DRENTORTOR-690600 format. One line per field, with one value per atom (N, C-alpha, C): residue number from 1; z, x, y; atom name. Coordinates in pm, 1 decimal. Example, Ala and Ser with C-alpha at 12.3 -4.5 7.8 and 13.67 -1.06 7.14 Angstrom:
2
nr [1  1  1  2  2  2]
w [780.0  780.0  780.0  708.0  714.0  787.0]
u [1319.0  1230.0  1320.0  1285.0  1367.0  1290.0]
v [-569.0  -450.0  -330.0  -225.0  -106.0  3.0]
atom [N  CA  C  N  CA  C]
END
This chain:
198
nr [1  1  1  2  2  2  3  3  3  4  4  4  5  5  5  6  6  6  7  7  7  8  8  8  9  9  9  10  10  10  11  11  11  12  12  12  13  13  13  14  14  14  15  15  15  16  16  16  17  17  17  18  18  18  19  19  19  20  20  20  21  21  21  22  22  22  23  23  23  24  24  24  25  25  25  26  26  26  27  27  27  28  28  28  29  29  29  30  30  30  31  31  31  32  32  32  33  33  33  34  34  34  35  35  35  36  36  36  37  37  37  38  38  38  39  39  39  40  40  40  41  41  41  42  42  42  43  43  43  44  44  44  45  45  45  46  46  46  47  47  47  48  48  48  49  49  49  50  50  50  51  51  51  52  52  52  53  53  53  54  54  54  55  55  55  56  56  56  57  57  57  58  58  58  59  59  59  60  60  60  61  61  61  62  62  62  63  63  63  64  64  64  65  65  65  66  66  66  67  67  67  68  68  68  69  69  69  70  70  70  71  71  71  72  72  72  73  73  73  74  74  74  75  75  75  76  76  76  77  77  77  78  78  78  79  79  79  80  80  80  81  81  81  82  82  82  83  83  83  84  84  84  85  85  85  86  86  86  87  87  87  88  88  88  89  89  89  90  90  90  91  91  91  92  92  92  93  93  93  94  94  94  95  95  95  96  96  96  97  97  97  98  98  98  99  99  99  100  100  100  101  101  101  102  102  102  103  103  103  104  104  104  105  105  105  106  106  106  107  107  107  108  108  108  109  109  109  110  110  110  111  111  111  112  112  112  113  113  113  114  114  114  115  115  115  116  116  116  117  117  117  118  118  118  119  119  119  120  120  120  121  121  121  122  122  122  123  123  123  124  124  124  125  125  125  126  126  126  127  127  127  128  128  128  129  129  129  130  130  130  131  131  131  132  132  132  133  133  133  134  134  134  135  135  135  136  136  136  137  137  137  138  138  138  139  139  139  140  140  140  141  141  141  142  142  142  143  143  143  144  144  144  145  145  145  146  146  146  147  147  147  148  148  148  149  149  149  150  150  150  151  151  151  152  152  152  153  153  153  154  154  154  155  155  155  156  156  156  157  157  157  158  158  158  159  159  159  160  160  160  161  161  161  162  162  162  163  163  163  164  164  164  165  165  165  166  166  166  167  167  167  168  168  168  169  169  169  170  170  170  171  171  171  172  172  172  173  173  173  174  174  174  175  175  175  176  176  176  177  177  177  178  178  178  179  179  179  180  180  180  181  181  181  182  182  182  183  183  183  184  184  184  185  185  185  186  186  186  187  187  187  188  188  188  189  189  189  190  190  190  191  191  191  192  192  192  193  193  193  194  194  194  195  195  195  196  196  196  197  197  197  198  198  198]
w [-7230.1  -7212.8  -7091.1  -7003.6  -6880.9  -6907.9  -6828.8  -6844.4  -6793.6  -6853.9  -6810.0  -6678.6  -6584.4  -6456.1  -6467.5  -6401.9  -6406.8  -6328.9  -6368.5  -6297.5  -6153.0  -6062.5  -5920.9  -5897.7  -5817.9  -5787.0  -5674.6  -5688.9  -5590.7  -5478.3  -5354.7  -5237.3  -5230.4  -5295.3  -5294.6  -5361.4  -5462.4  -5531.6  -5438.7  -5354.8  -5259.9  -5153.8  -5108.9  -5008.2  -5064.8  -5188.1  -5253.1  -5266.4  -5295.1  -5307.2  -5171.9  -5063.2  -4928.7  -4866.2  -4920.7  -4862.2  -4841.2  -4940.3  -4915.9  -4801.7  -4792.2  -4685.4  -4548.6  -4539.9  -4414.3  -4374.4  -4470.0  -4441.6  -4392.5  -4461.6  -4420.9  -4281.1  -4253.0  -4120.9  -4010.6  -4036.2  -3938.5  -3913.5  -4021.0  -4008.7  -3930.0  -3960.7  -3890.4  -3741.9  -3709.9  -3570.0  -3494.2  -3550.3  -3483.2  -3466.4  -3571.2  -3563.2  -3458.5  -3458.2  -3359.4  -3218.0  -3198.1  -3063.7  -3015.9  -3103.9  -3066.7  -3028.6  -3111.5  -3082.2  -2955.0  -2934.2  -2813.6  -2689.0  -2694.9  -2580.6  -2550.8  -2655.7  -2635.5  -2575.7  -2626.6  -2581.1  -2447.3  -2431.7  -2313.2  -2196.9  -2225.8  -2118.6  -2099.8  -2185.8  -2173.4  -2200.0  -2274.0  -2304.3  -2405.3  -2381.5  -2472.8  -2576.1  -2696.3  -2798.6  -2849.6  -2817.2  -2858.9  -2757.9  -2645.6  -2542.7  -2581.0  -2681.3  -2729.2  -2638.0  -2580.0  -2490.8  -2566.8  -2498.5  -2560.3  -2489.4  -2566.9  -2510.5  -2457.2  -2492.7  -2449.5  -2308.5  -2254.6  -2120.5  -2020.8  -1939.1  -1842.0  -1894.8  -2022.3  -2080.9  -2107.5  -2139.4  -2172.0  -2306.4  -2313.8  -2436.9  -2548.0  -2672.1  -2784.8  -2793.1  -2854.6  -2871.0  -2951.9  -2907.4  -2978.9  -3041.7  -3172.2  -3243.2  -3375.3  -3364.4  -3482.5  -3502.2  -3627.1  -3659.9  -3613.5  -3586.0  -3543.2  -3659.2  -3625.1  -3724.3  -3755.1  -3870.3  -3906.5  -3906.9  -3840.3  -3834.2  -3712.9  -3630.5  -3514.1  -3389.6  -3395.4  -3278.9  -3161.3  -3191.1  -3089.5  -3124.7  -3022.1  -3051.4  -3109.5  -3158.4  -3210.9  -3097.6  -3134.6  -3035.8  -3021.6  -2911.1  -2880.5  -2740.0  -2703.4  -2567.9  -2463.3  -2493.8  -2398.9  -2369.7  -2465.2  -2447.4  -2342.4  -2314.8  -2217.1  -2094.4  -2095.6  -1986.8  -1851.9  -1754.0  -1618.1  -1597.3  -1697.9  -1689.8  -1709.5  -1642.5  -1671.1  -1799.8  -1906.3  -2040.4  -2111.2  -2181.6  -2275.5  -2414.9  -2481.7  -2620.3  -2705.1  -2782.6  -2861.6  -3010.1  -3078.0  -3221.8  -3292.4  -3379.6  -3441.8  -3586.7  -3659.6  -3796.5  -3828.6  -3918.8  -3956.9  -4028.8  -4099.1  -4176.3  -4090.1  -3963.2  -3872.4  -3802.7  -3838.2  -3779.5  -3628.3  -3574.8  -3429.4  -3356.5  -3424.7  -3363.6  -3338.6  -3431.9  -3418.6  -3301.3  -3284.4  -3176.0  -3038.7  -3025.9  -2895.2  -2863.5  -2961.6  -2943.7  -2826.7  -2805.5  -2688.0  -2555.7  -2549.2  -2427.6  -2407.0  -2515.1  -2504.1  -2464.1  -2518.4  -2479.6  -2330.2  -2277.8  -2134.9  -2052.6  -2095.8  -2025.1  -2028.4  -2133.5  -2145.2  -2038.6  -1976.2  -1869.1  -1733.7  -1725.4  -1601.8  -1589.0  -1490.5  -1480.3  -1440.9  -1402.0  -1360.0  -1477.7  -1597.2  -1714.3  -1831.3  -1919.0  -2042.7  -2157.6  -2258.4  -2376.0  -2496.1  -2565.0  -2688.0  -2798.7  -2922.8  -3035.1  -3139.5  -3195.6  -3313.3  -3428.3  -3522.7  -3637.7  -3742.6  -3760.6  -3835.2  -3980.7  -4073.0  -4217.5  -4261.9  -4229.8  -4255.7  -4336.2  -4398.6  -4464.5  -4364.2  -4363.6  -4266.6  -4271.2  -4392.2  -4401.6  -4346.3  -4368.5  -4313.7  -4160.6  -4108.5  -3962.5  -3898.0  -3958.9  -3905.1  -3908.1  -4015.2  -4025.4  -3916.3  -3895.1  -3792.2  -3653.6  -3620.2  -3489.4  -3478.2  -3589.7  -3588.9  -3564.7  -3620.0  -3604.9  -3466.8  -3416.8  -3294.1  -3169.1  -3186.3  -3072.8  -3066.3  -2996.2  -2990.4  -2846.1  -2808.0  -2671.1  -2647.9  -2754.0  -2747.9  -2707.1  -2615.5  -2575.1  -2677.7  -2750.4  -2857.9  -2960.5  -3086.7  -3194.5  -3286.2  -3311.6  -3407.6  -3528.5  -3646.3  -3767.5  -3800.6  -3841.1  -3874.6  -4011.4  -4118.9  -4250.3  -4307.5  -4272.2  -4325.4  -4227.1  -4104.5  -4005.1  -3933.3  -3945.3  -3882.1  -3729.7  -3674.5  -3528.6  -3476.3  -3549.7  -3508.4  -3501.5  -3593.4  -3590.7  -3463.9  -3431.4  -3310.5  -3184.6  -3184.3  -3068.4  -3070.9  -3177.3  -3185.2  -3209.9  -3286.6  -3313.0  -3401.7  -3359.4  -3435.6  -3528.7  -3481.4  -3556.8  -3476.8  -3541.2  -3468.5  -3448.7  -3344.8  -3247.0  -3153.4  -3101.3  -3002.5  -2905.1  -2776.9  -2674.6  -2572.3  -2531.7  -2433.2  -2316.9  -2195.0  -2076.4  -2042.4  -2040.0  -2014.7  -1883.7  -1794.4  -1664.5  -1675.6  -1568.6  -1569.5  -1597.4  -1566.7  -1592.0  -1732.9  -1813.8  -1951.6  -1971.0  -1866.4  -1876.3  -1926.3  -2020.2  -2068.9  -1963.8  -1914.7  -1805.2  -1849.7  -1962.8  -2004.1  -2153.8  -2218.1  -2361.1  -2389.0  -2477.6  -2521.5  -2673.2  -2729.3  -2873.8  -2900.1  -2992.7  -3023.0  -2942.3  -2968.7  -2903.6  -2757.4  -2677.7  -2539.6  -2537.5  -2447.5  -2419.7  -2267.8  -2215.7  -2071.3  -1993.0  -2046.4  -1974.5  -1973.4  -2088.5  -2092.7  -2015.2  -2007.4  -1931.5  -1781.5  -1731.9  -1587.4  -1537.8  -1622.7  -1578.3  -1620.0  -1716.1  -1764.6  -1740.6  -1809.4  -1805.3  -1669.5  -1612.2  -1486.4  -1372.9  -1356.8  -1254.7  -1280.6  -1408.6  -1441.9  -1406.7  -1430.1  -1394.0  -1243.1  -1169.7  -1023.8  -965.9  -1022.8  -974.9  -1000.8  -1117.8  -1151.0  -1057.7  -1028.1  -939.2  -796.0  -752.8  -617.6  -603.4  -711.9  -709.0  -723.2  -762.0  -785.1  -653.4  -650.9  -526.9  -486.0  -356.5  -309.0  -286.5]
u [5148.9  5016.9  5015.0  4912.2  4906.8  4839.8  4880.8  4819.8  4676.2  4592.4  4452.4  4445.2  4370.8  4353.8  4242.8  4261.5  4154.0  4033.4  3913.1  3793.7  3795.9  3749.5  3744.3  3629.7  3657.9  3554.6  3467.3  3341.5  3245.0  3227.3  3233.5  3210.6  3066.1  2975.8  2833.5  2805.0  2885.5  2864.7  2893.2  2996.8  3030.3  2921.2  2870.1  2764.4  2639.2  2608.2  2493.1  2510.5  2632.5  2659.7  2649.7  2681.4  2676.5  2537.1  2446.5  2313.8  2239.2  2232.0  2162.0  2225.3  2357.0  2425.4  2390.5  2384.4  2347.4  2203.5  2113.7  1973.1  1962.2  2028.7  2025.8  2084.2  2194.7  2257.6  2164.8  2092.0  1996.4  1883.5  1831.4  1724.2  1772.3  1891.6  1947.3  1966.7  2009.5  2029.5  1897.2  1794.0  1663.0  1606.7  1613.1  1562.5  1640.1  1770.3  1853.3  1820.5  1794.1  1759.6  1628.6  1528.4  1398.6  1416.4  1488.2  1509.9  1591.8  1691.9  1773.6  1688.5  1607.0  1520.8  1425.3  1373.6  1278.9  1348.2  1463.3  1532.1  1603.7  1676.6  1758.9  1679.9  1597.6  1526.1  1384.4  1340.2  1206.8  1094.8  1124.1  1020.6  923.4  795.7  692.3  669.6  722.3  712.7  570.2  479.8  341.0  261.2  321.0  251.1  250.7  171.3  161.9  65.1  108.1  17.8  -103.7  -215.5  -336.8  -382.9  -412.9  -465.4  -606.2  -670.8  -808.2  -817.3  -707.7  -713.7  -747.0  -848.8  -895.9  -1006.5  -1042.4  -1151.5  -1271.0  -1383.7  -1504.1  -1484.9  -1534.5  -1524.5  -1604.8  -1557.6  -1635.8  -1771.5  -1863.8  -1999.7  -1997.6  -2077.3  -2092.9  -2231.8  -2236.9  -2364.4  -2342.0  -2316.5  -2286.7  -2391.5  -2417.4  -2510.5  -2455.3  -2544.5  -2505.9  -2443.7  -2360.1  -2307.1  -2418.8  -2480.9  -2596.0  -2557.2  -2639.6  -2615.6  -2536.3  -2490.3  -2407.5  -2491.3  -2620.8  -2709.1  -2663.5  -2600.0  -2556.7  -2616.9  -2650.1  -2708.0  -2605.7  -2658.0  -2573.8  -2488.6  -2379.7  -2290.2  -2326.2  -2394.3  -2437.1  -2390.4  -2406.0  -2371.9  -2447.7  -2572.6  -2654.9  -2594.9  -2521.3  -2463.1  -2353.3  -2292.6  -2182.7  -2213.3  -2326.2  -2358.1  -2363.7  -2290.9  -2294.0  -2216.4  -2139.1  -2064.7  -1915.4  -1833.9  -1690.0  -1675.0  -1625.8  -1633.1  -1499.0  -1469.6  -1357.2  -1414.0  -1364.0  -1401.3  -1284.1  -1307.6  -1202.5  -1226.0  -1123.6  -1131.3  -1064.1  -1139.3  -1089.5  -1135.4  -1074.6  -1116.5  -1075.3  -1148.0  -1118.0  -984.1  -942.8  -817.9  -694.7  -715.4  -607.5  -549.1  -426.8  -362.3  -343.8  -295.6  -283.3  -418.3  -528.6  -661.7  -692.3  -653.4  -672.4  -589.9  -467.7  -379.4  -435.8  -496.7  -546.0  -686.6  -754.8  -895.7  -919.8  -834.9  -856.7  -851.9  -769.8  -763.0  -896.5  -953.3  -1082.3  -1193.0  -1188.3  -1288.6  -1279.5  -1157.8  -1139.3  -1191.1  -1161.6  -1208.1  -1360.1  -1422.3  -1567.9  -1640.3  -1570.0  -1629.7  -1625.0  -1554.5  -1543.8  -1668.1  -1755.2  -1881.3  -1862.9  -1743.6  -1719.8  -1704.5  -1678.0  -1656.1  -1743.5  -1771.1  -1844.4  -1747.3  -1750.6  -1664.3  -1753.1  -1721.3  -1792.0  -1687.9  -1733.5  -1640.0  -1676.9  -1572.6  -1587.3  -1522.3  -1604.8  -1554.1  -1507.2  -1375.8  -1309.8  -1282.6  -1338.7  -1312.4  -1313.5  -1421.3  -1432.2  -1559.0  -1563.4  -1686.0  -1765.3  -1896.8  -1981.0  -1963.0  -1959.5  -1947.6  -1813.2  -1707.7  -1577.3  -1575.2  -1636.2  -1642.0  -1722.8  -1833.6  -1916.2  -1841.0  -1766.2  -1686.2  -1577.9  -1512.1  -1409.0  -1466.8  -1581.6  -1643.5  -1699.9  -1749.4  -1801.4  -1690.4  -1574.5  -1461.0  -1396.0  -1380.6  -1303.9  -1388.1  -1517.1  -1604.1  -1632.1  -1740.1  -1781.9  -1781.5  -1681.0  -1672.8  -1751.3  -1811.5  -1868.7  -2016.2  -2051.1  -2190.7  -2264.7  -2193.0  -2248.0  -2136.9  -2176.4  -2078.5  -2130.4  -2044.3  -2076.5  -1986.1  -2042.8  -1961.3  -1912.1  -1787.2  -1720.8  -1654.3  -1736.2  -1681.0  -1586.0  -1604.0  -1518.0  -1409.6  -1412.0  -1311.7  -1337.7  -1458.6  -1489.1  -1486.3  -1548.3  -1549.4  -1406.9  -1327.0  -1187.9  -1110.3  -1136.1  -1070.2  -1110.8  -1240.0  -1288.6  -1221.2  -1191.3  -1127.3  -975.8  -920.0  -775.1  -699.5  -759.7  -698.9  -576.1  -463.5  -338.8  -331.5  -376.7  -371.9  -445.8  -483.2  -563.1  -484.0  -516.7  -621.6  -582.0  -682.8  -664.1  -780.6  -752.7  -854.8  -851.3  -969.6  -986.3  -1068.6  -1026.5  -1106.2  -1181.5  -1314.9  -1400.8  -1474.3  -1465.4  -1531.1  -1681.8  -1753.0  -1899.2  -1951.3  -1870.2  -1910.9  -1874.6  -1817.2  -1782.9  -1643.5  -1559.5  -1422.9  -1328.7  -1241.2  -1141.2  -1031.4  -1008.5  -915.1  -782.7  -784.0  -666.3  -676.7  -560.2  -556.3  -444.0  -470.1  -368.1  -365.5  -249.5  -229.5  -165.1  -220.8  -167.6  -239.1  -204.9  -275.9  -235.8  -332.0  -301.6  -223.0  -125.9  -55.9  -54.7  9.3  5.6  67.5  173.1  238.8  151.0  100.0  17.0  -113.1  -157.8  -279.0  -253.9  -147.0  -121.4  -60.0  19.0  84.6  13.2  -80.1  -148.1  -297.2  -366.8  -512.8  -570.5  -526.5  -586.6  -565.8  -447.5  -435.0  -527.9  -547.9  -639.0  -783.1  -821.0  -955.7  -973.2  -874.4  -882.8  -890.2  -813.3  -814.3  -951.2  -1009.0  -1140.4  -1246.3  -1238.7  -1337.6  -1323.1  -1200.3  -1177.9  -1230.0  -1225.3  -1270.3  -1421.2  -1485.6  -1630.2  -1703.2  -1799.3  -1872.8  -1952.6  -1953.1  -2022.9  -2170.1]
v [2361.4  2308.8  2218.2  2235.8  2155.5  2022.6  1925.4  1792.8  1796.1  1715.3  1709.5  1633.5  1692.7  1627.1  1523.3  1406.8  1306.9  1358.1  1318.9  1366.4  1317.1  1407.5  1371.0  1272.8  1171.8  1072.3  1125.1  1104.5  1155.1  1053.8  1104.6  1018.5  972.3  1046.2  1011.9  878.3  845.3  717.5  600.8  615.7  508.6  495.0  608.1  606.4  539.7  572.1  511.8  360.8  318.1  174.9  105.3  176.4  117.1  120.4  199.1  216.0  83.5  -5.0  -132.4  -213.6  -209.8  -282.0  -222.7  -90.1  -23.5  -56.1  -55.6  -89.5  -233.5  -324.9  -465.6  -482.4  -412.1  -420.7  -371.4  -263.0  -210.6  -308.9  -367.0  -466.6  -588.3  -635.9  -752.7  -722.3  -600.5  -562.0  -565.0  -503.0  -498.5  -639.3  -720.7  -857.3  -937.2  -921.7  -992.2  -949.5  -821.8  -771.8  -832.4  -837.6  -895.4  -1042.3  -1117.5  -1259.1  -1277.6  -1193.1  -1200.7  -1174.5  -1068.0  -1037.4  -1152.2  -1213.8  -1322.9  -1445.2  -1481.0  -1601.3  -1582.5  -1472.0  -1452.5  -1393.8  -1294.2  -1226.0  -1278.7  -1367.6  -1424.7  -1325.7  -1218.3  -1119.5  -1177.6  -1152.0  -1197.3  -1087.6  -1107.5  -1004.5  -987.8  -1080.8  -1064.9  -984.6  -946.6  -870.4  -722.6  -690.8  -554.6  -479.6  -368.3  -297.4  -243.9  -234.7  -185.3  -60.1  42.7  167.0  145.9  33.7  8.9  -47.7  -101.1  -159.5  -48.9  -76.4  21.2  111.1  93.5  172.4  81.7  141.7  65.0  -5.2  -127.2  -206.0  -139.6  -151.0  -98.5  -167.7  -98.9  -150.8  -279.8  -374.6  -501.2  -505.0  -520.0  -527.5  -600.7  -731.6  -812.2  -920.8  -951.3  -1058.7  -1192.6  -1284.3  -1418.9  -1495.9  -1593.3  -1686.1  -1785.0  -1769.5  -1853.2  -2000.5  -2080.9  -2223.7  -2267.8  -2172.5  -2207.5  -2237.9  -2210.2  -2225.8  -2141.1  -2027.6  -1932.5  -1797.1  -1717.6  -1586.2  -1489.2  -1377.3  -1269.7  -1213.0  -1149.6  -1089.3  -941.1  -911.8  -775.7  -740.5  -614.9  -571.6  -652.9  -688.6  -765.0  -902.4  -959.8  -1094.1  -1096.1  -980.7  -978.7  -892.5  -822.6  -729.4  -801.6  -747.3  -799.6  -928.5  -972.5  -1098.0  -1073.0  -1152.6  -1153.5  -1233.7  -1167.5  -1225.6  -1222.6  -1332.1  -1335.9  -1312.9  -1208.7  -1182.1  -1229.3  -1336.7  -1399.9  -1374.2  -1320.4  -1294.1  -1412.1  -1480.6  -1603.2  -1613.6  -1708.0  -1740.0  -1882.3  -1944.0  -2082.5  -2093.7  -1988.1  -1991.1  -1961.2  -1932.8  -1893.6  -2016.9  -2053.4  -2172.3  -2158.7  -2044.3  -2031.5  -2040.5  -2001.3  -2015.4  -2162.9  -2245.1  -2390.2  -2443.7  -2390.7  -2435.0  -2399.7  -2281.1  -2237.9  -2288.3  -2345.0  -2382.8  -2478.9  -2580.0  -2666.2  -2589.3  -2485.3  -2402.9  -2331.9  -2277.2  -2209.3  -2306.5  -2426.5  -2527.2  -2556.8  -2568.0  -2590.3  -2473.7  -2351.6  -2232.0  -2219.9  -2270.2  -2258.6  -2340.7  -2432.8  -2513.9  -2442.8  -2329.2  -2252.5  -2164.0  -2191.0  -2115.8  -1968.7  -1930.1  -1791.8  -1696.1  -1750.4  -1665.2  -1708.5  -1613.6  -1638.2  -1612.9  -1698.1  -1677.9  -1648.2  -1538.8  -1503.6  -1489.0  -1504.9  -1499.9  -1396.8  -1335.3  -1250.1  -1326.6  -1371.4  -1446.4  -1345.7  -1338.5  -1231.9  -1270.2  -1190.9  -1204.8  -1350.9  -1418.1  -1561.7  -1589.4  -1704.6  -1750.2  -1832.3  -1813.6  -1884.1  -2034.6  -2091.5  -2237.7  -2285.8  -2210.0  -2248.1  -2236.6  -2129.9  -2111.6  -2224.0  -2261.9  -2371.0  -2503.6  -2527.5  -2650.1  -2652.1  -2538.7  -2523.1  -2556.7  -2497.8  -2521.2  -2662.1  -2715.9  -2853.0  -2954.5  -2927.6  -3018.7  -3007.8  -2884.1  -2862.5  -2840.1  -2813.2  -2783.7  -2634.4  -2599.9  -2460.4  -2409.7  -2331.0  -2279.7  -2151.0  -2095.2  -1961.5  -1961.5  -1870.5  -1852.3  -1766.5  -1682.8  -1600.4  -1579.6  -1567.9  -1547.2  -1437.8  -1340.1  -1235.9  -1246.9  -1221.1  -1226.1  -1085.5  -1078.0  -951.3  -967.3  -976.2  -1009.3  -904.4  -777.9  -672.3  -630.0  -682.3  -648.1  -516.5  -460.5  -331.4  -341.9  -445.1  -461.7  -481.9  -557.5  -581.7  -450.2  -359.0  -227.8  -153.0  -157.0  -89.2  -143.0  -272.8  -336.5  -321.1  -267.1  -247.0  -375.9  -466.0  -596.3  -580.7  -641.0  -640.7  -760.8  -873.7  -998.4  -1102.9  -1209.0  -1307.8  -1436.3  -1511.4  -1484.5  -1371.1  -1307.5  -1202.6  -1212.4  -1194.8  -1215.9  -1103.0  -1060.2  -954.2  -1006.7  -973.5  -1002.7  -874.4  -884.6  -768.7  -791.5  -694.4  -703.4  -691.9  -728.0  -719.2  -578.0  -476.7  -338.3  -290.7  -380.7  -346.3  -290.6  -293.5  -242.2  -351.0  -316.5  -412.1  -422.8  -545.2  -569.2  -630.2  -701.4  -778.6  -803.3  -812.9  -842.7  -941.6  -1037.0  -1132.7  -1133.8  -1103.4  -1113.9  -1249.1  -1325.1  -1457.1  -1564.1  -1689.4  -1799.8  -1817.1  -1861.3  -1897.3  -2027.6  -2034.0  -2158.7  -2172.8  -2275.9  -2299.8  -2184.5  -2122.8  -2012.9  -1888.0  -1847.6  -1726.5  -1746.2  -1869.7  -1899.6  -1885.2  -1949.5  -1948.9  -1818.1  -1749.9  -1627.6  -1499.5  -1509.3  -1389.8  -1390.6  -1480.6  -1477.7  -1515.8  -1627.0  -1672.3  -1571.3  -1511.5  -1406.5  -1287.6  -1252.9  -1142.2  -1178.0  -1304.5  -1350.5  -1347.8  -1401.7  -1404.3  -1262.9  -1170.5  -1032.4  -968.4  -995.7  -941.2  -997.9  -1126.7  -1188.4  -1137.1  -1113.1  -1061.5  -918.6  -842.1  -702.6  -691.0  -799.5  -797.7  -774.7  -681.2  -657.5  -779.6  -809.0  -929.7  -902.2]
atom [N  CA  C  N  CA  C  N  CA  C  N  CA  C  N  CA  C  N  CA  C  N  CA  C  N  CA  C  N  CA  C  N  CA  C  N  CA  C  N  CA  C  N  CA  C  N  CA  C  N  CA  C  N  CA  C  N  CA  C  N  CA  C  N  CA  C  N  CA  C  N  CA  C  N  CA  C  N  CA  C  N  CA  C  N  CA  C  N  CA  C  N  CA  C  N  CA  C  N  CA  C  N  CA  C  N  CA  C  N  CA  C  N  CA  C  N  CA  C  N  CA  C  N  CA  C  N  CA  C  N  CA  C  N  CA  C  N  CA  C  N  CA  C  N  CA  C  N  CA  C  N  CA  C  N  CA  C  N  CA  C  N  CA  C  N  CA  C  N  CA  C  N  CA  C  N  CA  C  N  CA  C  N  CA  C  N  CA  C  N  CA  C  N  CA  C  N  CA  C  N  CA  C  N  CA  C  N  CA  C  N  CA  C  N  CA  C  N  CA  C  N  CA  C  N  CA  C  N  CA  C  N  CA  C  N  CA  C  N  CA  C  N  CA  C  N  CA  C  N  CA  C  N  CA  C  N  CA  C  N  CA  C  N  CA  C  N  CA  C  N  CA  C  N  CA  C  N  CA  C  N  CA  C  N  CA  C  N  CA  C  N  CA  C  N  CA  C  N  CA  C  N  CA  C  N  CA  C  N  CA  C  N  CA  C  N  CA  C  N  CA  C  N  CA  C  N  CA  C  N  CA  C  N  CA  C  N  CA  C  N  CA  C  N  CA  C  N  CA  C  N  CA  C  N  CA  C  N  CA  C  N  CA  C  N  CA  C  N  CA  C  N  CA  C  N  CA  C  N  CA  C  N  CA  C  N  CA  C  N  CA  C  N  CA  C  N  CA  C  N  CA  C  N  CA  C  N  CA  C  N  CA  C  N  CA  C  N  CA  C  N  CA  C  N  CA  C  N  CA  C  N  CA  C  N  CA  C  N  CA  C  N  CA  C  N  CA  C  N  CA  C  N  CA  C  N  CA  C  N  CA  C  N  CA  C  N  CA  C  N  CA  C  N  CA  C  N  CA  C  N  CA  C  N  CA  C  N  CA  C  N  CA  C  N  CA  C  N  CA  C  N  CA  C  N  CA  C  N  CA  C  N  CA  C  N  CA  C  N  CA  C  N  CA  C  N  CA  C  N  CA  C  N  CA  C  N  CA  C  N  CA  C  N  CA  C  N  CA  C  N  CA  C  N  CA  C  N  CA  C  N  CA  C  N  CA  C  N  CA  C  N  CA  C  N  CA  C  N  CA  C  N  CA  C  N  CA  C  N  CA  C  N  CA  C  N  CA  C  N  CA  C  N  CA  C  N  CA  C  N  CA  C  N  CA  C  N  CA  C  N  CA  C  N  CA  C  N  CA  C  N  CA  C  N  CA  C  N  CA  C  N  CA  C  N  CA  C  N  CA  C  N  CA  C  N  CA  C  N  CA  C  N  CA  C  N  CA  C  N  CA  C  N  CA  C  N  CA  C  N  CA  C  N  CA  C  N  CA  C  N  CA  C]
END
């Protein structure tokens, strides 16, 4: 009578046991690469390219923020003007951080700033603007986020520079700071103004 052979161990069980470790290792590698690129190479990971740059801006037809003493946000509000379209909300902490920059930009007579109030309550938006100031020439409410989808919004705050002819010239994801202002937005504004027919 032959001795019983022990059951063969399956290599699949070991692979299954290693799977979570492999997934974690892949995630750690990607995260480390993003952080490395940001710290060492100075890459702005929020500079997500937009397929809308160079195309006509989506239609604007939003109701006004009641109580803001600003008109509704429609195509007529930006027609023929170099305009910053800023997507904001009272619950957005980075929106609060960038708000002083927008207030400063609103004093520049060469540009118009309009706002899309994203998935916000009117009373909260009014309190936000009452506390921090109102840089917007027109404000449209976007309670369901439909307009933001049309504009290709990834997250807020998000800002678009729209030329007088309605073409999207520049996009910024995240709040403006001194670097993004001097190296991104202001050169885009100057280039748009230089291209404007005299």
